[in-house]
C-alpha positions as CSV (number, residue, x, y, z in Angstrom):
1,M,-33.4,-20.5,16.4
2,S,-31.4,-17.9,18.3
3,M,-27.9,-16.5,18.1
4,Y,-25.3,-14.8,20.2
5,C,-22.2,-13.2,18.8
6,D,-19.8,-10.8,20.6
7,Q,-16.7,-11.2,18.4
8,C,-16.7,-7.7,16.8
9,Q,-16.5,-4.2,18.2
10,E,-19.8,-3.0,16.8
11,S,-22.2,-5.7,18.2
12,V,-25.5,-4.3,19.3
13,H,-25.4,-2.0,22.4
14,G,-21.9,-3.5,23.2
15,S,-23.6,-6.6,24.6
16,G,-23.6,-9.0,21.7
17,C,-25.9,-9.6,18.7
18,T,-28.9,-11.8,19.6
19,M,-31.4,-11.2,16.8
20,R,-29.3,-10.4,13.7
21,G,-25.7,-9.4,13.4
22,V,-24.7,-5.8,12.8
23,C,-22.5,-7.3,10.1
24,G,-25.6,-8.6,8.4
25,K,-25.6,-12.3,9.2
26,D,-28.9,-13.8,10.4
27,E,-29.3,-16.4,13.1
28,V,-29.1,-19.3,10.6
29,T,-25.7,-18.2,9.3
30,A,-24.5,-17.5,12.9
31,K,-25.5,-20.9,14.0
32,L,-23.8,-22.6,11.1
33,Q,-20.6,-20.7,11.8
34,D,-20.8,-21.9,15.4
35,V,-21.2,-25.5,14.2
36,L,-18.2,-25.0,11.9
37,V,-16.1,-23.8,14.9
38,Y,-17.3,-26.8,16.9
39,A,-16.4,-29.1,14.1
40,A,-12.9,-27.5,13.9
41,E,-12.5,-28.1,17.7
42,G,-13.4,-31.8,17.2
43,L,-10.9,-32.1,14.4
44,A,-8.3,-30.4,16.7
45,I,-9.0,-32.9,19.5
46,C,-8.5,-35.8,17.1
47,A,-5.5,-34.3,15.4
48,E,-3.4,-33.6,18.5
49,G,-0.1,-35.3,18.2
50,S,-0.2,-35.4,14.4
51,S,2.9,-34.5,12.4
52,G,4.3,-34.3,8.9
53,D,2.0,-34.2,5.9
54,A,-1.0,-35.3,8.0
55,L,-0.6,-32.3,10.4
56,R,-0.3,-29.9,7.4
57,K,-3.5,-31.3,5.9
58,Y,-5.4,-31.0,9.2
59,G,-3.9,-27.6,9.9
60,R,-4.9,-26.2,6.5
61,R,-8.5,-27.4,7.0
62,M,-8.7,-25.7,10.4
63,S,-7.3,-22.5,8.9
64,E,-9.9,-22.4,6.2
65,A,-12.7,-23.4,8.5
66,L,-11.9,-20.7,11.0
67,F,-11.3,-18.1,8.3
68,V,-14.9,-18.6,7.1
69,T,-16.2,-17.6,10.5
70,V,-14.2,-14.3,10.8
71,T,-16.5,-11.3,10.8
72,N,-17.8,-10.2,7.3
73,T,-16.2,-13.1,5.5
74,N,-18.9,-15.6,4.5
75,F,-22.7,-15.2,4.6
76,D,-23.4,-18.1,2.2
77,E,-25.2,-20.9,4.1
78,D,-24.5,-23.6,1.5
79,A,-20.8,-22.7,1.4
80,I,-20.6,-22.9,5.2
81,V,-22.4,-26.3,5.2
82,A,-19.9,-27.5,2.7
83,E,-17.1,-26.4,5.0
84,I,-18.7,-28.2,8.0
85,I,-18.9,-31.4,6.0
86,K,-15.2,-31.1,4.9
87,T,-14.1,-30.7,8.5
88,L,-16.3,-33.5,9.8
89,L,-14.9,-35.9,7.1
90,L,-11.4,-35.2,8.2
91,R,-12.3,-35.6,11.8
92,D,-13.9,-38.9,11.1
93,E,-10.9,-40.0,9.1
94,L,-8.9,-39.6,12.3
95,K,-11.6,-41.1,14.4
96,A,-11.5,-44.3,12.4
97,S,-7.8,-44.8,13.2
98,D,-8.2,-44.1,17.0
99,P,-11.0,-45.9,18.9
100,R,-10.8,-43.3,21.8
101,Y,-13.0,-41.0,19.9
102,F,-16.7,-41.6,19.6
103,V,-18.5,-39.0,17.6
104,C,-21.3,-38.9,15.1
105,D,-20.4,-39.8,11.5
106,A,-20.1,-37.0,8.9
107,T,-22.5,-39.0,6.7
108,E,-25.2,-38.2,9.2
109,W,-24.8,-34.6,8.2
110,S,-24.0,-34.9,4.5
111,G,-27.0,-37.0,3.4
112,I,-29.9,-35.0,4.8
113,S,-32.1,-32.1,3.7
114,R,-31.3,-28.5,4.5
115,E,-34.1,-28.3,7.0
116,D,-32.9,-31.4,8.9
117,F,-29.4,-30.1,8.7
118,L,-30.4,-26.9,10.5
119,I,-32.4,-28.8,13.1
120,K,-29.2,-30.9,13.8
121,A,-27.2,-27.6,13.9
122,E,-29.5,-26.2,16.5
123,S,-28.9,-29.2,18.7
124,V,-25.2,-28.8,18.8
125,S,-23.9,-26.9,21.8
126,T,-21.0,-24.6,21.0
127,E,-21.1,-22.7,24.3
128,D,-18.4,-23.2,26.9
129,L,-20.0,-25.4,29.6
130,S,-18.0,-23.7,32.4
131,P,-20.2,-21.8,34.8
132,N,-17.2,-19.5,35.4
133,E,-17.6,-16.3,33.3
134,D,-13.9,-15.5,33.6
135,L,-12.9,-18.9,32.2
136,S,-15.4,-18.5,29.4
137,S,-14.0,-15.0,28.6
138,L,-10.5,-16.3,28.4
139,K,-11.6,-19.1,26.1
140,R,-13.3,-16.6,23.8
141,L,-10.1,-14.5,23.8
142,V,-8.1,-17.5,22.7
143,L,-10.7,-18.5,20.0
144,Y,-10.9,-15.0,18.5
145,G,-7.1,-14.8,18.5
146,I,-6.8,-18.2,16.7
147,K,-9.4,-17.1,14.2
148,G,-7.3,-14.1,13.3
149,L,-4.0,-16.0,13.0
150,A,-5.9,-18.6,10.9
151,A,-6.6,-15.9,8.4
152,Y,-3.0,-14.9,8.2
153,T,-1.8,-18.5,8.1
154,D,-4.2,-19.2,5.2
155,H,-2.8,-16.3,3.2
156,A,0.7,-17.6,3.6
157,A,-0.4,-21.2,2.7
158,V,-1.9,-19.9,-0.5
159,L,1.6,-18.8,-1.5
160,G,3.1,-22.1,-0.4
161,Y,4.4,-21.1,3.0
162,H,3.7,-23.2,6.1
163,D,4.8,-23.4,9.7
164,D,3.9,-26.7,11.4
165,D,4.3,-25.2,14.8
166,I,1.3,-23.0,14.0
167,Y,-0.7,-26.0,13.0
168,S,0.3,-27.8,16.1
169,F,-0.9,-24.9,18.1
170,Y,-4.3,-25.0,16.4
171,C,-4.7,-28.5,17.7
172,K,-3.7,-27.5,21.2
173,G,-5.6,-24.2,21.4
174,L,-8.8,-25.4,19.8
175,A,-8.8,-28.6,21.8
176,S,-8.3,-26.7,25.0
177,L,-11.6,-24.8,24.4
178,Q,-13.3,-28.1,25.2
179,K,-11.2,-28.9,28.3
180,D,-11.6,-27.9,32.0
181,L,-8.6,-25.6,32.4
182,S,-7.7,-23.3,35.3
183,L,-7.5,-19.5,35.1
184,D,-3.7,-19.7,35.1
185,E,-3.7,-22.3,32.4
186,L,-6.0,-20.3,30.2
187,T,-4.0,-17.1,30.8
188,A,-0.9,-18.9,29.7
189,L,-2.8,-20.1,26.6
190,V,-3.8,-16.5,25.8
191,L,-0.1,-15.5,25.8
192,E,0.8,-18.5,23.7
193,T,-1.8,-17.5,21.2
194,G,0.0,-14.1,21.0
195,A,3.4,-15.7,20.5
196,T,1.9,-17.9,17.8
197,A,0.4,-14.9,16.2
198,V,3.8,-13.3,15.9
199,K,4.9,-16.5,14.1
200,A,1.9,-16.3,11.7
201,M,2.5,-12.7,10.8
202,A,6.2,-13.3,10.3
203,L,5.4,-16.2,8.1
204,L,3.0,-14.2,6.0
205,D,5.5,-11.3,5.8
206,R,8.1,-13.7,4.5
207,A,5.6,-15.2,2.0
208,N,4.6,-11.8,0.6
209,T,8.1,-10.3,0.4
210,E,9.9,-13.4,-1.0
211,T,7.1,-13.7,-3.6
212,Y,6.5,-10.1,-4.6
213,G,9.5,-8.2,-3.2
214,N,9.9,-5.8,-0.3
215,P,7.3,-2.9,-0.3
216,E,8.8,0.4,-1.5
217,I,7.8,4.0,-1.0
218,T,5.0,4.5,-3.5
219,M,2.6,7.3,-4.6
220,V,-0.8,5.7,-5.4
221,K,-3.3,7.6,-7.5
222,T,-6.9,7.9,-6.3
223,G,-8.3,9.2,-9.6
224,V,-9.7,7.1,-12.5
225,G,-8.9,6.5,-16.1
226,Q,-11.2,6.3,-19.2
227,K,-11.1,2.5,-19.6
228,P,-13.5,0.1,-17.9
229,G,-12.1,-1.4,-14.7
230,I,-12.2,-4.3,-12.2
231,L,-12.1,-3.4,-8.5
232,I,-10.4,-5.9,-6.2
233,S,-10.9,-5.8,-2.4
234,G,-9.9,-7.9,0.5
235,H,-6.4,-9.1,1.3
236,D,-5.2,-11.9,-1.0
237,L,-2.1,-10.9,-3.0
238,R,-2.1,-14.1,-5.1
239,D,-5.6,-13.2,-6.4
240,M,-4.2,-9.8,-7.2
241,E,-1.3,-11.3,-9.2
242,E,-3.5,-13.6,-11.2
243,L,-6.1,-10.9,-11.9
244,L,-3.4,-8.5,-13.2
245,K,-1.9,-11.2,-15.5
246,Q,-5.3,-12.1,-16.9
247,T,-6.3,-8.5,-17.6
248,E,-3.0,-7.5,-19.2
249,G,-3.6,-6.3,-22.8
250,T,-7.4,-6.6,-22.5
251,G,-8.2,-2.9,-22.3
252,V,-9.5,-3.3,-18.8
253,D,-7.9,-1.5,-15.9
254,V,-7.5,-2.8,-12.3
255,Y,-8.1,-0.8,-9.1
256,T,-7.6,-1.7,-5.5
257,H,-10.1,-1.0,-2.7
258,C,-9.5,-0.7,1.1
259,E,-7.0,-3.3,2.3
260,M,-5.8,-4.1,-1.2
261,L,-4.3,-0.6,-1.4
262,P,-0.8,-1.9,-0.2
263,A,-0.6,-4.2,-3.3
264,H,0.7,-1.1,-5.0
265,Y,3.7,-1.0,-2.8
266,Y,5.1,-4.4,-4.0
267,P,7.7,-4.3,-6.8
268,A,6.2,-7.3,-8.6
269,F,3.0,-5.3,-9.3
270,K,4.6,-2.1,-10.5
271,N,5.2,-3.4,-14.1
272,Y,1.5,-3.6,-15.0
273,G,0.6,-0.4,-16.8
274,H,-3.1,-1.1,-16.3
275,F,-2.8,-1.2,-12.5
276,V,-4.2,2.3,-12.2
277,G,-4.7,3.2,-8.5
278,N,-6.9,2.9,-5.5
279,Y,-10.7,3.5,-5.5
280,G,-12.6,4.7,-2.5
281,G,-11.8,4.3,1.1
282,S,-12.6,1.9,4.0
283,W,-14.5,-1.3,3.8
284,W,-17.7,0.0,5.4
285,K,-18.3,2.5,2.6
286,Q,-18.4,-0.1,-0.1
287,D,-22.2,-0.1,-0.5
288,R,-21.9,3.4,-2.0
289,E,-18.4,3.1,-3.6
290,F,-19.1,-0.2,-5.4
291,D,-22.2,1.3,-6.9
292,S,-20.3,4.2,-8.5
293,F,-17.4,2.0,-9.7
294,N,-19.6,0.7,-12.6
295,G,-17.4,-2.4,-13.3
296,P,-17.0,-5.9,-11.7
297,I,-15.9,-6.2,-8.1
298,L,-13.9,-9.1,-6.7
299,M,-14.0,-9.8,-2.9
300,T,-11.1,-12.0,-2.1
301,T,-11.5,-12.2,1.7
302,N,-13.4,-10.7,4.6
303,C,-14.9,-7.2,4.7
304,I,-18.2,-7.8,2.9
305,V,-21.2,-5.7,3.9
306,P,-24.8,-6.5,2.9
307,V,-24.8,-6.3,-0.9
308,R,-27.1,-3.8,-2.7
309,E,-29.1,-4.7,-5.7
310,S,-27.5,-1.9,-7.7
311,Y,-24.2,-3.8,-8.0
312,R,-25.1,-7.4,-7.0
313,S,-24.8,-8.6,-10.6
314,R,-21.3,-7.2,-10.9
315,M,-19.9,-8.6,-7.6
316,F,-18.0,-11.8,-7.2
317,T,-16.4,-13.7,-4.3
318,T,-13.5,-16.1,-4.1
319,G,-11.4,-17.9,-1.6
320,M,-13.1,-18.3,1.8
321,A,-15.4,-15.3,1.1
322,G,-19.0,-15.9,0.1
323,Y,-22.4,-14.2,-0.1
324,P,-25.7,-15.7,-1.1
325,G,-26.6,-15.0,-4.8
326,L,-23.1,-13.9,-5.8
327,K,-21.0,-15.8,-8.3
328,H,-18.1,-17.5,-6.6
329,I,-14.8,-17.9,-8.5
330,A,-13.6,-21.5,-7.9
331,A,-10.4,-22.4,-6.2
332,R,-7.3,-22.7,-8.5
333,P,-6.5,-26.1,-9.7
334,E,-3.3,-27.8,-8.5
335,G,-0.4,-25.9,-10.1
336,G,-2.8,-23.6,-11.9
337,A,-4.5,-20.2,-11.5
338,K,-8.1,-19.0,-10.8
339,D,-10.2,-18.2,-13.9
340,F,-11.2,-14.5,-13.8
341,S,-12.3,-14.5,-17.5
342,E,-15.9,-13.9,-16.6
343,L,-15.0,-10.7,-14.8
344,V,-12.9,-9.5,-17.7
345,S,-15.7,-10.2,-20.2
346,L,-18.2,-8.3,-18.0
347,A,-15.8,-5.4,-17.5
348,K,-15.7,-4.8,-21.2
349,T,-19.4,-4.2,-21.3
350,C,-19.3,-1.6,-18.4
351,Q,-18.7,2.1,-18.3
352,S,-15.5,3.4,-16.8
353,P,-15.6,4.2,-13.0
354,K,-17.1,7.4,-11.7
355,E,-14.4,9.5,-10.1
356,L,-14.7,10.0,-6.4
357,E,-11.5,12.0,-5.8
358,N,-8.3,12.8,-7.6
359,G,-5.1,12.8,-5.6
360,E,-2.4,10.6,-4.3
361,I,-1.7,8.5,-1.2
362,V,1.9,7.7,-0.1
363,G,2.7,4.3,1.4
364,G,5.1,1.4,1.4
365,F,6.8,1.9,4.8
366,A,7.1,-1.7,5.8
367,H,10.0,-2.7,8.0
368,N,12.6,-3.2,5.2
369,Q,11.9,0.3,3.8
370,V,11.9,2.1,7.1
371,L,15.1,0.3,8.2
372,A,16.6,1.6,4.9
373,L,15.9,5.1,6.3
374,A,17.1,4.2,9.8
375,D,20.0,6.6,9.8
376,K,17.7,9.5,8.8
377,V,15.1,8.5,11.4
378,V,17.6,8.0,14.2
379,A,19.2,11.4,13.4
380,A,15.8,13.1,13.5
381,V,15.1,11.5,16.9
382,K,18.6,12.4,18.3
383,F,18.3,16.0,17.2
384,G,14.7,16.4,18.5
385,A,13.0,16.7,15.1
386,I,11.0,13.6,15.9
387,K,9.8,13.6,19.5
388,R,7.5,10.6,19.4
389,F,6.1,7.7,17.2
390,V,2.5,6.9,17.6
391,V,1.3,3.5,16.4
392,M,-2.3,4.0,15.1
393,A,-2.8,0.6,13.5
394,G,-5.8,-1.7,13.4
395,C,-9.3,-1.5,11.9
396,D,-11.8,1.0,10.8
397,G,-15.6,0.8,11.3
398,R,-18.9,2.6,11.0
399,H,-19.3,4.2,14.4
400,T,-18.9,7.9,14.6
401,S,-16.8,7.3,17.7
402,R,-13.9,6.4,15.3
403,Q,-13.7,10.1,14.4
404,Y,-11.5,10.1,17.5
405,Y,-8.6,8.6,15.4
406,T,-8.9,11.4,12.8
407,D,-8.9,14.0,15.5
408,V,-5.9,12.5,17.3
409,A,-3.9,12.5,14.0
410,E,-4.7,16.2,13.5
411,A,-4.0,17.0,17.1
412,L,-0.6,15.4,17.4
413,P,2.3,17.9,17.4
414,M,4.2,18.3,14.1
415,D,7.2,16.6,15.7
416,T,5.4,13.2,15.8
417,I,5.3,10.3,13.3
418,I,2.3,8.1,12.9
419,L,3.0,4.4,12.2
420,T,0.0,2.7,10.7
421,A,-1.2,-0.6,9.1
422,G,-4.7,-1.9,8.4
423,C,-7.8,-0.1,7.3
424,A,-7.6,2.3,10.3
425,K,-5.3,4.3,8.1
426,Y,-8.4,5.6,6.1
427,R,-9.2,7.8,9.1
428,Y,-6.2,10.0,8.4
429,N,-4.1,8.8,5.4
430,K,-5.6,11.5,3.1
431,L,-5.0,14.4,5.5
432,A,-2.3,17.0,4.7
433,L,-0.2,16.3,7.8
434,G,3.1,17.2,6.2
435,D,6.6,15.7,6.8
436,I,9.6,15.9,9.0
437,G,12.8,16.4,7.0
438,G,11.3,14.6,4.1
439,I,9.9,11.8,6.2
440,P,6.1,11.7,5.8
441,R,4.3,12.0,9.1
442,V,2.1,9.0,8.3
443,L,4.1,5.9,7.5
444,D,1.8,3.2,6.2
445,A,3.3,-0.3,6.5
446,G,0.4,-2.0,4.7
447,Q,-2.4,-4.4,5.6
448,C,-3.5,-5.4,9.1
449,N,-1.1,-8.4,9.0
450,D,1.7,-5.9,8.3
451,S,1.4,-4.7,11.9
452,Y,4.2,-7.1,12.3
453,S,6.4,-4.6,10.4
454,L,5.6,-2.0,13.1
455,A,6.8,-4.5,15.8
456,V,10.0,-5.1,13.8
457,I,10.6,-1.4,13.5
458,A,10.2,-0.9,17.2
459,L,12.5,-3.8,18.1
460,K,15.1,-2.4,15.7
461,L,14.9,1.0,17.2
462,Q,15.2,-0.6,20.6
463,E,18.5,-2.2,19.4
464,V,19.8,1.0,17.8
465,F,19.2,3.1,20.9
466,E,20.6,0.3,23.1
467,L,17.5,0.1,25.3
468,E,16.8,-2.9,27.5
469,D,13.0,-2.6,27.3
470,I,10.9,-1.9,24.2
471,N,8.7,0.3,26.4
472,D,11.5,2.7,27.0
473,L,11.2,3.8,23.3
474,P,9.5,7.1,22.5
475,I,6.6,5.1,21.1
476,S,2.9,5.2,22.1
477,F,0.3,2.7,20.9
478,D,-3.3,3.9,20.1
479,I,-4.9,0.9,18.5
480,A,-8.4,0.6,16.9
481,W,-10.0,-2.8,16.8
482,Y,-13.0,-4.2,15.0
483,E,-12.7,-8.0,14.5
484,Q,-10.7,-11.0,15.2
485,K,-7.6,-10.2,13.2
486,A,-7.2,-7.1,15.4
487,V,-7.5,-9.3,18.5
488,T,-4.6,-11.4,17.0
489,V,-2.5,-8.3,16.5
490,L,-3.2,-7.1,20.1
491,L,-2.2,-10.5,21.5
492,A,1.0,-10.5,19.4
493,L,2.0,-7.1,20.7
494,L,1.4,-8.3,24.3
495,S,3.5,-11.4,23.7
496,L,6.4,-9.1,22.6
497,G,6.2,-7.2,25.9
498,V,4.5,-4.0,24.7
499,K,2.7,-2.2,27.5
500,G,0.5,0.9,27.8
501,I,-1.6,0.2,24.7
502,R,-4.7,2.4,24.3
503,L,-7.5,0.3,22.8
504,G,-10.7,1.6,21.3
505,P,-13.3,2.8,20.5
506,T,-14.3,0.4,23.3
507,L,-12.7,-2.5,25.1
508,P,-13.9,-5.9,23.8
509,E,-17.2,-6.9,25.4
510,F,-16.2,-10.5,25.7
511,L,-13.7,-9.5,28.4
512,T,-15.3,-9.8,31.8
513,P,-14.4,-7.2,34.4
514,N,-11.9,-9.6,36.1
515,V,-10.2,-10.5,32.9
516,A,-10.0,-6.9,31.8
517,K,-8.5,-6.0,35.2
518,V,-5.8,-8.7,34.7
519,L,-4.9,-7.2,31.3
520,V,-4.9,-3.7,32.7
521,E,-2.7,-4.6,35.7
522,T,-0.3,-6.8,33.7
523,F,0.0,-4.9,30.4
524,D,-1.4,-1.5,31.3
525,I,-4.0,-1.7,28.6
526,K,-6.3,1.3,28.8
527,P,-9.5,2.5,27.0
528,I,-9.2,5.6,24.9
529,S,-10.3,8.8,26.5
530,S,-10.7,12.3,25.1
531,V,-8.5,13.4,22.2
532,R,-6.9,16.1,24.2
533,S,-6.1,14.1,27.3
534,D,-4.8,11.1,25.3
535,V,-2.5,13.3,23.1
536,E,-1.2,15.0,26.2
537,A,-0.6,11.7,27.9
538,M,1.2,10.2,24.9
539,M,3.4,13.2,24.5
540,A,4.3,13.3,28.2
């Protein structure tokens, strides 16, 4: 069995992983994820034209299936097999009512041994059959964009928020991957993916803020207390809420890690006295930071790295996340909550966390908070105190080339403001970069999906300054990407008309030279260069 995966920025030698993924997945896991995508495409073909409750049911299934295949989300073969079966069963439910579709029965997959299942998986072709590399490249760009927006849509659905237009686009977009479309048709589909991504991020923003309140300026502690703790990582705020409720009064503290840091910014979570602070930094450092935390760790979504034995017995997954050998917290029952009692009991037997640092991080600058400061920001721009905003959102990663983003943050003049969201912030959010008239020079809007806030801020500034084009604003975009959610954010920005985006540390390898050329010529996308030349260009 072989594999090929080029969906993340760190794939081997920039030419795709063929033996084992840099993320840690082996060829079996990779192939099963391919089959899951293929099954989702089959469901999409059969579900085209659906509406109402049926569309919502099929859309939710496609969201969950694709979320499982996002980089660093699920490495558990048995869990992926279960997702394949669920998807095939829904597909066959549709097939039974429409004789146009002749596909294998899901029962052929569900009643066989693991070995036979893998043999069947190997026989399934998930590669685009088009001999045209440019068409194949555009299809992968669409697929990776849909994977990212599926993650955002799933988070909104967990909170009870849905948009049937997004689910309809799943059907259209995924079905198109198995169709013979022209270059122009696929290019249009890429832009439609971006427009749908804007809808997905807006939906999740509404779900989060209407459920937990608008993020507020918050100082988050990075030190530790004396009580045992539970560390929560990933992105799921409902898991955060339920964990806080179930740990209240137990003598167990709760800490956030990586992309859960922005949970501290929401008013609904500020009333929990045992919600202590943030522990550690970016996702890729977890193999060391989880070891020193001492207590249980809950991974709610993607960003899992290969698990060390030293903390394996203390680590749990939930939602669409999974890892072989780890205990998985089951989905919440209808109208109920997940049961985190096992984590609470375990935490009581553990030592308190080992302190890694002791300071504070400021955040909470989502669009509602920044717009509340609009008069102050606009005045600073008009009087020259703020010369430029630099959007440095996106992902972090292991490669030393990402030191570029730290160096850019330090090299930017003192009259610039950095707008950020996502785990890219960990490259510079603990630096002493000062403020401009009381406005911190790093404004953290939140998680990667909160990049929507940065777009809202830009559009509002465009309105305030009465500009016809968003690109006339004193804003530069210097984006770091790692996986598919960052691809979704990029396509969303392009659909809003943003041009001149610097993208790094490298351009996606799944873009052929011709496709990359089209993006460069149409949207002025450019690779990052040296820190000095990029800073000079942005300030010019």
